[in-house]
C-alpha positions in Angstrom: 17.8 100.5 211.4 15.4 103.2 211.4 17.4 104.8 208.2 17.0 101.5 206.3 13.4 101.4 206.2 13.2 104.9 205.6 15.7 104.1 202.5 13.3 100.9 201.8 10.2 103.3 201.5 11.7 106.2 199.5 12.9 103.6 197.3 9.5 101.3 196.7 7.3 105.0 197.0 9.6 106.3 194.0 9.3 103.1 191.8 5.8 103.1 192.5 5.2 106.7 191.3 7.0 106.4 188.3 4.8 103.3 187.3 1.8 105.3 188.4 2.8 108.3 186.9 3.5 106.9 183.6 -0.1 105.3 183.2 -1.9 108.0 184.8 0.3 110.6 182.7 0.6 109.1 179.6 -1.0 109.4 176.3 -4.3 107.6 176.4 -5.5 104.6 173.8 -7.7 106.2 170.8 -11.2 105.7 170.6 -11.1 102.5 168.5 -8.2 100.8 170.7 -10.4 101.4 174.2 -12.7 98.7 172.6 -9.5 96.4 172.6 -7.1 95.2 175.0 -4.3 97.0 175.7 -0.8 95.6 175.9 0.6 96.3 179.5 3.1 98.6 178.3 0.5 101.1 177.2 -0.2 104.0 179.2 -3.9 104.3 180.4 -3.8 108.1 180.0 -6.2 108.2 183.2 -5.0 112.0 183.8 -7.3 113.4 180.4 -9.7 110.7 180.5 -11.2 110.3 183.7 -14.2 111.7 184.6 -13.6 112.8 188.0 -14.6 116.5 189.3 -11.5 117.0 190.9 -9.5 116.6 187.6 -11.9 118.5 185.7 -9.9 122.3 186.6 -6.6 120.4 185.6 -7.8 119.0 182.1 -9.7 122.3 181.1 -5.8 124.0 181.7 -4.6 121.0 179.9 -6.6 121.9 176.6 -5.8 125.5 177.0 -2.4 125.6 177.4 -2.6 123.3 174.3 -4.4 125.9 172.1 -2.5 128.3 173.6 0.9 126.5 172.5 0.1 126.0 169.3 -0.6 129.6 168.9 2.8 130.7 170.2 1.1 131.7 173.0 1.9 131.7 177.0 -0.7 129.9 179.4 0.7 130.5 183.1 -2.6 128.5 184.3 -0.1 125.6 183.1 2.1 125.9 186.0 -0.9 124.6 188.2 -1.1 121.1 187.3 2.8 120.9 186.8 3.4 122.5 190.4 0.6 120.2 192.0 2.0 116.7 190.3 5.4 117.7 190.4 5.2 118.1 194.6 5.2 114.4 195.4 8.6 113.6 193.7 10.0 116.8 194.7 9.4 115.8 198.4 10.4 112.2 198.0 13.7 113.4 196.3 13.9 115.8 199.3 13.7 112.8 201.5 15.6 110.4 199.9 18.8 112.7 199.9 18.1 113.1 203.7 18.7 109.0 204.1 21.3 108.1 201.4 24.8 109.7 201.6 25.9 107.6 198.5 26.5 110.0 195.5 25.1 107.3 192.9 21.9 106.9 195.0 21.4 110.9 194.9 22.4 110.5 191.4 19.4 108.1 190.8 17.3 110.2 192.8 17.7 113.3 190.8 17.2 111.8 187.7 14.2 109.8 188.7 12.7 113.4 189.7 13.8 114.6 186.2 11.9 112.0 184.7 8.7 112.5 186.8 8.6 116.0 186.5 9.0 115.4 182.6 5.6 112.8 182.8 3.7 115.6 184.3 4.9 118.3 181.8 4.2 115.9 178.7 1.3 114.2 180.4 -0.8 117.6 180.8 1.0 120.3 178.6 2.2 118.2 175.2 0.3 114.9 175.2 1.2 114.8 171.8 4.7 114.2 172.1 4.0 110.7 173.8 1.2 110.4 171.2 4.1 110.5 168.6 6.4 108.5 169.8 4.6 106.1 172.1 7.1 103.7 174.5 10.5 105.6 173.0 9.7 109.0 174.5 9.7 108.0 178.3 12.4 105.9 177.9 14.5 109.3 175.9 13.3 110.8 178.9 14.2 108.8 181.7 18.0 108.4 179.9 18.1 112.2 179.6 17.2 112.9 183.0 19.5 110.2 184.7 22.4 111.5 182.8 21.4 115.2 184.1 21.4 114.1 187.4 24.8 112.5 186.5 26.2 115.8 185.3 24.8 118.0 188.1 26.4 115.7 190.7 29.7 115.0 189.0 32.3 116.4 191.2 30.2 114.1 193.9 30.7 110.9 191.8 34.8 112.0 191.5 35.1 112.4 195.4 33.3 109.1 195.9 36.1 107.6 193.5 39.1 108.7 194.9 39.6 106.5 197.5 39.0 103.4 195.1 41.8 101.5 193.1 42.6 102.7 190.2 41.3 99.8 188.0 38.0 100.9 189.4 38.3 104.6 188.6 38.9 103.2 185.2 36.6 101.5 184.6 34.3 104.1 186.1 35.5 106.3 183.5 34.9 103.8 180.7 31.2 103.5 182.0 30.6 106.6 181.8 32.8 107.6 178.3 31.9 104.5 176.3 27.7 105.3 176.4 28.7 109.2 175.8 30.4 108.2 173.0 28.4 105.3 171.1 24.9 107.6 171.7 26.4 110.6 170.1 28.0 109.0 167.4 25.5 105.8 166.5 22.2 107.4 166.6 20.3 108.8 164.0 17.6 111.2 163.9 15.2 109.9 161.3 12.8 106.8 161.6 10.7 106.2 159.0 8.2 104.3 161.1 6.9 107.3 163.6 5.2 110.2 162.4 7.2 113.0 160.8 10.1 110.2 160.0 11.9 111.9 163.5 13.3 109.7 165.9 13.6 111.1 169.8 16.8 109.0 170.3 19.2 112.2 169.2 17.4 114.3 172.5 19.7 112.6 174.7 22.4 113.9 172.5 21.4 117.2 171.9 19.9 118.1 175.1 21.9 116.0 177.9 24.9 115.8 176.1 25.5 118.6 174.0 23.4 121.5 176.5 22.6 120.3 179.8 26.2 118.1 179.9 28.7 121.1 178.3 26.9 123.9 180.5 27.7 121.6 184.2 31.2 120.8 182.4 31.9 124.5 182.4 30.5 125.4 186.0 32.1 122.8 187.4 35.6 123.2 186.0 34.8 127.4 186.4 34.4 126.6 190.3 37.1 124.8 190.8 39.6 126.5 189.2 37.8 129.7 191.5 37.9 127.9 194.5 42.0 127.5 194.3 42.4 130.9 193.0 40.8 132.0 195.9 42.2 129.4 198.5 45.7 131.3 198.1 43.7 134.6 200.2 42.7 134.3 203.2 39.3 135.6 204.6 36.4 137.6 202.9 38.7 138.8 200.2 39.8 135.1 199.1 36.0 134.1 198.8 35.4 137.9 196.8 38.1 136.4 194.4 37.2 132.8 194.1 33.8 133.7 193.2 35.5 136.2 190.9 37.7 134.1 188.9 34.8 131.7 188.3 32.9 134.4 187.2 35.2 135.4 184.9 36.2 131.4 183.5 32.8 130.8 183.1 32.2 133.7 180.3 35.7 132.8 178.8 34.4 129.1 178.4 30.7 129.8 177.6 31.9 128.9 173.6 32.1 125.4 174.6 28.3 124.9 175.4 27.1 127.9 173.3 27.8 129.0 169.5 25.7 132.2 170.1 25.9 133.5 173.8 23.1 136.8 174.9 23.1 137.6 178.5 20.4 135.0 179.2 23.2 132.4 178.2 26.2 133.9 180.1 24.0 134.2 183.5 23.0 130.5 183.0 27.1 130.0 183.0 28.6 132.8 185.7 25.7 133.0 188.3 26.0 129.4 189.4 29.6 129.3 189.0 29.8 132.4 191.1 27.7 131.7 193.9 28.8 128.3 194.3 32.2 129.3 194.5 31.4 132.3 196.9 29.3 129.1 199.2 31.9 126.4 199.0 34.9 129.2 199.4 33.0 130.4 202.2 32.7 127.1 203.9 36.3 125.7 203.3 38.0 123.8 205.9 41.1 123.8 204.6 43.1 125.1 201.3 43.3 122.5 198.3 40.3 121.3 199.9 39.0 117.7 198.0 35.8 119.5 196.7 38.2 121.5 194.5 39.9 118.4 192.6 36.5 116.9 192.4 35.0 120.0 190.5 37.9 120.6 188.3 38.3 116.8 187.1 34.5 116.4 186.9 34.6 119.8 184.3 37.5 118.4 182.6 36.0 114.7 182.1 32.7 116.2 181.3 33.6 118.5 178.6 36.3 116.0 177.5 34.2 113.1 176.8 31.2 114.8 175.1 33.5 117.1 172.9 35.2 113.9 171.9 31.9 112.0 171.0 30.4 115.4 169.0 33.7 115.6 166.9 33.6 112.1 165.9 30.1 112.4 165.0 31.0 115.7 162.7 33.7 114.0 161.3 31.3 111.0 160.2 28.8 113.8 158.4 32.3 115.3 156.8 33.6 111.9 155.7 29.7 111.5 154.0 29.1 114.2 152.2 33.1 115.0 151.3 34.4 111.7 150.4 31.8 108.5 150.4 28.9 110.6 148.6 31.0 111.9 145.8 31.5 108.7 144.4 28.2 108.3 144.4 27.4 111.6 142.5 30.2 111.0 140.2 28.7 107.7 138.8 25.2 108.8 138.6 26.4 112.3 136.2 28.7 109.4 134.1 25.4 107.6 133.7 23.7 110.5 132.9 26.1 111.2 130.2 26.6 108.0 129.0 22.9 107.0 128.9 21.2 110.7 128.8 19.3 109.5 131.8 19.6 108.9 135.5 19.1 105.4 137.0 15.9 104.5 138.4 17.8 103.1 141.4 21.0 103.2 142.6 21.4 99.5 142.5 21.4 100.4 138.7 24.9 101.9 139.2 26.5 98.3 139.8 28.5 97.2 138.2 28.8 99.1 135.3 29.6 102.5 137.1 30.6 101.8 140.9 31.5 97.8 141.8 29.0 98.6 144.6 26.6 100.8 146.5 28.9 102.6 149.3 27.4 103.3 152.7 27.1 106.8 154.0 28.3 105.0 157.5 26.7 106.4 160.2 28.8 105.8 163.0 31.1 102.7 163.2 28.2 100.5 163.1 26.6 100.0 159.3 22.8 99.0 159.6 20.6 98.4 156.4 18.3 101.8 157.0 21.6 103.7 157.0 22.2 103.2 153.1 21.9 106.4 151.0 18.1 107.1 149.8 17.8 108.3 146.2 14.9 109.6 144.4 15.1 109.6 140.5 13.1 112.5 139.2 13.5 112.8 135.2 15.9 115.2 134.6 17.1 115.3 138.3 17.4 113.5 141.3 18.0 113.7 145.3 20.7 111.6 147.2 20.1 111.5 150.7 21.5 110.2 154.2 20.7 110.4 157.9 23.5 111.2 160.4 23.9 111.4 164.3 22.7 114.4 165.7 19.5 114.9 163.9 21.1 116.1 160.9 19.4 114.8 157.2 21.7 115.7 154.1 20.0 116.3 150.9 22.2 116.7 147.9 20.5 118.3 143.9 22.6 118.4 141.1 22.8 121.2 138.8 19.9 121.7 136.8 18.6 123.9 133.9 15.2 124.8 132.8 15.3 125.4 129.3 11.4 126.5 129.8 11.5 129.1 132.3 15.5 129.5 131.6 16.4 129.3 135.1 20.1 127.5 135.8 20.0 126.1 139.5 23.3 125.3 141.0 24.6 121.6 142.8 23.5 122.1 146.1 23.5 120.2 149.8 20.9 121.1 151.9 23.7 120.3 155.1 27.1 121.9 155.8 30.3 119.5 156.2 29.6 119.6 159.9 26.3 119.4 162.1 25.0 123.0 162.6 25.4 124.0 166.9 21.9 124.4 168.3 22.8 126.3 171.4 
């Protein structure tokens, strides 16, 4: 009974903390908005607006940190509000891990902790991001944080599913793979309604999947295989062998999450894999423990699902750039040859040059906003389309400036495949 009450209290406090932190740390209303009644979902920004003496030092730190950040400098005092307001959700998470044994519950707790820590960071040290994205940013943060929690505890989730029926395991796999796949292939990085025309949703893909997801996938896989090899040798030698194999495998697999590797990025993979292999190897109760299977399966599932989704998104961009765009470019060039000018709009190409204007096909589900964007520049033009993973492709035709005696070759602003950021 006592544990049940503690669980209920933990959940209630976590939910209450999420609401409080959102309204307290979120971006407050502008001066013109303060005279109006704000919708319920708008945060009040109390951390920055309340005239409380206890908050004054934190508000000063926030202002100094923001100024230093824009100047490319580091303000160490920014750790103070992060530590003070990050401590309560951290303590709640520790309590939650003690009273909840379920892997799913722990994933939600860890995701909740990361979300609240993100609220603290952006509420004190990067308020402008929330002001740019409004309600979209906390949702993107929450989804990304929950996925990171699932990636970190993926071996525990796999172990929890081992005793379930096959159909339950299949549904669990689909519940994981399908959202990862469609978030990677369907979400673009542009939104004309927002400042800078940037959308926050690709944060889930770029950071949640292609960074943290693949990093945890490599760590889990290297650790599991290291434990497996180390289990064939007894004692301290087996522990050392397992840790060494895990470290070597982590180095060998570094190209999965990272396109360019330096010592820091290698250490991010090697140190956790070696330490976990040594720790679990020293506490293993029997060779071939279930933990090995959980780690290996979790690593393979994470890497496989994320990579398949990434390859599909890359295919869509390559298809749009190499197969679909040339149809429109050829029609524009022919229009120029026939009429000595480019059309004012793409629709002017129909029906003489194209039966219809093709869609660049951003993902499987086409939308009106995913059409080609075209700007007539008189003797030249810009042809643009958005793609997944925050890529915007621009094409300019060859152009000769007779006055300047200068010739420009036709060019794309993007490669056939999206660039790897990590």
